[in-house]
C-alpha positions in Angstrom: 31.9 26.0 13.8 32.5 26.6 17.5 33.7 30.0 18.6 37.4 30.6 19.2 36.9 31.1 22.9 35.1 27.7 23.2 37.9 25.9 21.3 40.5 27.6 23.6 38.6 26.5 26.7 38.4 22.9 25.4 42.2 22.9 24.8 42.8 24.4 28.3 40.5 21.9 29.9 42.3 19.0 28.1 45.6 20.2 29.5 44.2 20.6 33.0 42.6 17.1 32.8 45.9 15.7 31.6 47.6 17.3 34.7 44.9 15.8 36.9 45.2 12.4 35.3 48.9 12.4 35.9 48.4 13.2 39.5 46.0 10.3 39.8 48.4 7.9 38.0 51.0 8.4 40.8 48.6 7.0 43.4 49.4 3.4 44.5 47.0 1.0 43.0 45.1 -1.7 44.8 47.2 -4.4 43.2 50.8 -3.3 42.9 51.7 -6.4 40.9 49.3 -5.5 38.1 50.7 -3.0 35.5 48.7 0.2 35.2 47.6 -0.5 31.6 46.2 -3.9 32.5 44.4 -2.4 35.4 42.9 0.4 33.3 41.7 -2.2 30.7 40.3 -4.3 33.4 38.4 -1.5 35.0 37.0 -0.3 31.7 35.9 -3.9 30.8 34.3 -4.1 34.3 32.4 -0.8 33.7 31.4 -1.5 30.1 30.5 -5.2 30.4 31.6 -8.1 28.1 33.0 -7.1 24.8 34.9 -8.3 21.8 38.5 -7.6 21.3 38.1 -5.3 18.2 35.6 -3.2 20.1 37.8 -2.9 23.2 40.8 -2.1 21.0 38.8 0.7 19.3 37.5 2.1 22.6 40.9 2.0 24.3 42.8 3.2 21.2 45.2 0.3 21.7 46.3 -1.8 18.6 44.6 -5.2 18.8 48.0 -7.1 18.9 49.0 -5.1 22.0 45.7 -5.7 23.6 46.0 -9.4 22.9 49.1 -9.5 25.1 47.2 -7.6 27.9 44.3 -9.9 27.7 46.5 -13.0 27.8 48.2 -11.7 31.0 44.8 -10.8 32.6 43.4 -14.3 31.6 46.5 -16.0 33.1 46.0 -14.0 36.3 42.4 -15.2 36.5 41.0 -11.7 36.1 39.1 -12.1 32.8 37.4 -14.9 31.0 37.3 -15.5 27.3 34.6 -17.3 25.4 34.3 -18.0 21.7 31.0 -16.9 20.2 28.9 -19.9 19.3 27.2 -18.1 16.5 30.4 -16.8 14.9 33.5 -18.7 16.0 35.7 -15.9 14.6 34.5 -13.7 17.5 35.7 -14.0 21.1 34.0 -12.3 24.0 35.9 -11.1 27.0 34.4 -10.5 30.5 35.7 -9.8 34.0 35.9 -12.8 36.3 34.8 -12.7 40.0 38.5 -12.0 40.9 38.7 -9.4 38.3 35.6 -7.7 39.4 37.0 -7.5 43.0 40.3 -6.1 41.6 38.4 -3.5 39.4 36.2 -2.4 42.3 39.3 -1.9 44.5 40.9 0.2 41.7 37.7 2.3 41.4 37.6 2.8 45.1 41.2 3.8 45.2 40.7 6.3 42.3 37.7 7.8 44.1 39.7 8.2 47.3 42.6 9.8 45.4 40.2 12.3 43.7 38.8 13.1 47.2 42.3 13.7 48.4 43.2 15.9 45.4 40.1 18.0 45.9 40.0 18.0 49.7 41.2 21.6 50.1 38.8 23.4 47.7 36.0 25.4 49.2 32.3 24.2 49.3 31.5 27.0 47.0 34.1 26.0 44.4 33.1 22.3 44.7 29.5 23.3 44.0 30.5 25.3 41.0 32.7 22.5 39.6 29.9 19.9 40.2 27.3 22.1 38.4 29.7 22.8 35.5 30.6 19.1 35.2 26.9 18.1 35.2 26.3 20.4 32.3 29.3 19.2 30.4 28.4 15.6 30.9 24.8 16.3 29.8 25.8 18.0 26.6 28.6 15.5 25.8 26.2 12.5 26.3 23.8 14.1 23.9 26.6 14.5 21.4 27.6 10.9 21.9 24.1 9.6 21.6 23.6 11.5 18.3 26.7 9.9 16.8 26.0 6.3 17.7 
């Protein structure tokens, strides 16, 4: 069982990251006509590669019926492609189209710029400390993830 201080720090970090995420959400997107949820799903599909709806729904914690509507809209917009699995016709694979890839890349670049703006005023010393701490956190969390897959 983790120590009380550790659990408290995790809770505090979750609140701080929620605050940071809220600040990032208010940045204008690369495609103002695309709703934020659709853009988020598109970016994650772009980053994760082709996937089936059920896997995407589980990963995004979005009920499959809600995700179906999102994917229909993205497909109508030419941002994703859908292909029925030849081996098992009950499964459908979704992937990002060329236009979707361009939109996703723009969104990622926009997010990176926004993060740069939010952290522009921190000192080099604080940036180095944050970078080191985040590398350590990512290393440990990736080990945890790998052991649970």
